[in-house]
N, C-alpha and C positions, 0 to 999 in steps of 0.2 A: 826691482827694478824689472821689468818686460826681458825676457830673454830675446832678444833681438840677433839671429845671425849677421853677424860681421861682414860676409860675402855678398848679404844682398845690397841692391843700389835700392836705397829707400824712394827717391826721388821719381824712381821708374813704378814702384806699387803704389805711391800717390797716383802717378798718371793711368794706371790699370784702373785703379778704385773711382776713378773720375769717369773713365770711360764704360765703368759695368753700370755707375748711375745715371750718365747718359743715356744708355739704351736703354734701361730700365725706364725711364721717361719717356722715350718715342713710343715704347711697348703699352705703357700705361696712360699718359695722359692723351686727352683729343688733340688730334693733329688739324684740325681745322674747326673753327667753333664762330659762329653765325657768319660766316663766308670769309672768314679773316683766321689766319694761320698763327697762333700766341707766339710767343716770343720764346718760350720755354722749346718749342720745337723745332722754331727757326737755328736755335743756337745747338738744339742737340742732332738734329736729325742728318744723319750721313757723316757728321763730325763724329760722331761717337764711335760708329764702327770703324770707322778709317783709324782713329786711334787704336783703338783696339788690333788694326791690322798692322800698323805702323810699330808696334808695341812688340810685335808676335815676332818681328825682324830682329829689333834690338834682344829680344830675350834669348833668339837663336845665337846671337854672338854671344851673348855672355852665357850661354848653357856650354858653348865652344871652348870657356876659357881664355881666348885669346883673340885679338884686334887682328892678327895678321890672316891673310888669307890661308886656309885649310888645301893640305895638299896631301898625298900615298894613307897612309893608314889612319891617321885621324880624321881627314874627310870621310873615308868608306865607315868610320866610326861614329862619325855626325850622321851619315844616311841612314846607317841602322837604327840610332837611338832615336831620329825625329821620325823615322817609318814608324815606329812602334808606337810611340807618342799619339801619332798622327789616326794609326789603328784604332785606338782608345778612344780619340774625338771623335772619329766618324762614328763608329758604334753607339756611344752614348747620342752624338748629333741624330741618330738613324732612329734612335728610340724617342728623343724627344719630337722627332716630326711627326711620329703617330700620335701625338697627344692632340688634344681640341685646344690648343693655347692661343691660337691665334696670331702666332708670331714666325716670323721668318726665320729659322733656328741658323746660327750663322756656323754651327761648328763642323758640319760634314767640307762645307766651302773651304773652312780653315784649313782642317786635315789636308786637304788636296795642296792648298798653297803653302804650307807648313814643308811638305817632301819636295813641292815644285823649288822653291826658295833654295834647297841646300846644294846644288850644283854652282849657282851663285856666288856661294860661298869660297869658292876655289878663285875667282877673280880679284885681279890688283884694285885697290881700289878707286884708280883714277877710271879704270876700264869700267867698273862697275859703275861708277856715277854716270858713264858717258851710256851704259846702256839701260840705265834708269832713266835719264832724260830721253832716249829714243823712244823708249815705250810709252812712257808718257804721251809723247806725241804721234804717235804710229798707231798705238792699240785700239783707239777709241774709232778711228778711220776703218781701220780691218774689221774692228767688232760690227759696224756698221755694215760694210760691204758683204760680209759673211751673213749677216743675220735677215740681209733683204730677201737673200733665198732661201730663208728657212720659214719655219711655221712662228708664231707666236710665243714666246715663254708659255709654259703651263701654271703657271705661279704655284706650283706643287712646291711644298716643302719637303726637302729629301726624304725618306723614311723608307723601313724596309718593303714597304709595298710598291715603292718606285724601283725595285728590281725585277718586276712585269715589265716594264719598257724601258730597259738598260740603255737603249740609245737616246732617247727623251732624256734620261735620269745623266746621261753624259753631255748631250747637250747643252743641259739648262747648268749643270756646274763648270762647264769651259765658257759658255756662250751665253745664253740666256736667261740666267736664271737670276735670285735676287741679289747676288754676290761672285759673278761672273770670274773665272780664274784671269781670263787674258787681261780683262781691265781693272783685275784686283792686286794684281803680281807686283806693281810698282809701290804700292805701300809698302809689302815686306822687304823690296828694295831700298826703301828709302832707310826702313828701319835698320836695314845691315849698315848702311851707309853711317846712320847717327850712333849704331852700336860700336864701330871702329874709333868712332871720338873717345876723348876722354872725360868721361860723364860725370866723373867728380872735381873736373874743373869749371869754375866761374866762367870761362872763356867760352866753352860750350855751352854752356845756356845762353850766354849772347849772342853766338854765332847762330845757334837753332833759333831764337828769338827774332832775329836779323832777317834770316834765310825765309823763316817761315812767313813771316810780317810780309817780308815783299813777296812771296809769292799768293800770297790772299790776295793782297793789293793789287798785283798785275791780274789775276783770274777777275778778280771783281771788275775793276776797270775795263779790261778788254772784251770780257762778254758783255757788261752792259752796253759797251757803246756798239756792238755788233747787232744787237737785238733791240738797239732804241728806233729802228727805223720800222714805220709802220707796216709796211710790204712785206717784211721779215716775218714780224709776229702774227699778221693774217698768214703768211706760209706756215708757222707753225701750227698756230689754229686748226687751220685746214687739213693737214697732215697728222693730227694726232691719233694714234690707235693705241689699243689695251686696255688697260686698267689706270688708274690714278687721276683721270679728270676730276677737276675739282669745281667745274661751272665757268671759269674764265681761265685763260693764261696765265696770269699774273697770279692767281691763286695756287694754282696747279704746280706751276716753278717754284713758289715760296716753298710749298708743302714736300715737293718733289717725287720721283717717280720709284719705281720698283725695280731697280737695278739696273737697266737699258734704255733708250732712248728708242721714240717712232722710227723707221728708216725712210719714212715718203719724201724726206726733205734734207740736204747737206747743210742746213742752217742747224739741225739738231745736235749737231757737233761743237756749235756756240755756245749752247746754253752751260749756265753752271749749277743748276738744280741739284739738291743730293739725291743718290742713287742713281743718277746718270750714265756714270761712266764714260764722261768727254775729257778731255783732257782740262778743261777748266775746273770743272768737279775733281779732278785729281789733285791740280795744284791747289786749290781752294782747302782741301780736305785735310790733304799731306801736310800743307802748309800749316795749317790750324792745331792739327796734331804736334807740329815742332814746336808752336809757339807754347802749348800746354805743358808739353813737357818740357821746357825751357822754365817756364814757372813752378812746375812741380820738383825740378832737381835742384833749383833753390832754396824753396821750400824745403827740401828732404836735408839741407844741409845744415840750413838753419836751427832744425830741430828735428833731429833725427828719430830720438826714440821715441817722441811724442806724436809723429808723423806715422813712425812705424806702427803703432798701435791704434791709433785715431783712423788709417787709413788703410789698416790690415786685411780690411777686404781685398787687396788690390794683390796679395800675395796668396790669393785663392779664388783667382776670379771661375776658373772651370768649375770648382764644386759652387759656385754661389751663382753663377751665371745658370746653370742646371737647376738649381734650387729654384730660382725664380721661375725657370720658363714651368717647371713644376705646379708652382702654385698658381701660375694664370690659365691653368686649364679649367674649363668651359666647369660652372660650380664648385669651385673650391675659391680662389680669392683673385677673381676675374674683374673687380671693377676698375672704372675709367674716369677717377677723378683725383685730386687732390691727396686729400686724407690715406686713400689708398697708397698711392706713389710714397708717401712719407713715411708710413708704416712698413712698408716691405723695404724700404729705404734704411730706416732704424734697424729693422730687423738684420739685413747685411752687413751691415756695420759693425750692429754689437756682436755677430758672431765671429766676423772678421777679427775684432780687436780682442776677443776671447782667445780665439787662437793663437793671435801673434802675442798675446802676453804671455800663455803658457809655453810659448816657442815650439806650437804645431804646428803641422800643415796640413792642409786642406785635405779629406780624405781620397778626391779624385786624384789630388797632385800627388799623393803620397804610392799611391797606383801607376801614374804615368812613371813617376821617374823611376820606379823599379823597374817595368816595362822597358824603359830607354837604358836604365844602368845592364838589365841583364842582355840585352840587345848589342849594345857596345863592347861590353867585356871580351868577348871573343874574337870582334875584331884588333880591339886593341893589343893582345896577347897573342895574337898571331895565329889563333888554332882555326879561322877559316878555313875551311880547304884541307885542312889535316884529315889523314884517314889513321 
């Protein structure tokens, strides 16, 4: 039998695996074919990356080892450990950003989001829920207001070369990039809220499915209702700027944008398109993440050992995501077709299954864990600040 650590929540690993496969699909499979957006892209675009981010928040709670708000020395230890882990994420992300892979690498943004999320771990759950709701509603409008006075995003993937213009790098990370922190923080806050529930309970899965499904339906119905008027759609078409236009508004919105919306009309805040960072996009994708996680938690409870191995890639997504980006470098394994996707998916699944069967962690996960433990240990022991 496979050596599966009991402390892992298998359903969370299953969800991480699906997020990885979904992000790979958006990188490999074409987003528009003959003027139409394939179903695979409509399902994965935005949702896979959002699931990845929501699970980051869940992971922070699991790493903390408690569902209660953190205070005092445990909070400082969490901050130290998370900062060390984030530093490794950022370095690897910057290295990957220098490759010619044609991928908007998420790791540098992910690193910043990890650190930003830690202060919220001190909040009581009710206050955290209020902050999350307020952030979802207010951050998109604030983003559009601030970006209206700024240059368009550079569409540059963060790399070490980005430090030649640190102001632009900071602006892209926080406000104008592919995964801007201002509008991506809610995903981690949702993850923190989910992590504070009993993930081993069937009631939790039912609650996630109900709340997530409601958020998806609400976003879908209200956004489509607001955009149904011809004058609104004409205003969106007229004010479109930047990259991502796919020939007409319907195809463009189905395909999604590149992290932010144009700022020429307030009606852009009403769209639910992937990677737009609007309240409707956040509700749609975070809700989808909750529904997917609910199903994965149920599956993980029904067949924990089988799922642990079959979806073992979910326990080493840092390593396998990095491998995927390297393989996509121009001239290596860079095809944009279904066979390429299936072959690369089988590769990551096979590696994940082999590592999980043997009870091993991914190489980058081992390094990240060691750095985090080394940073946390002095804080927990009270040696920080002593002479």
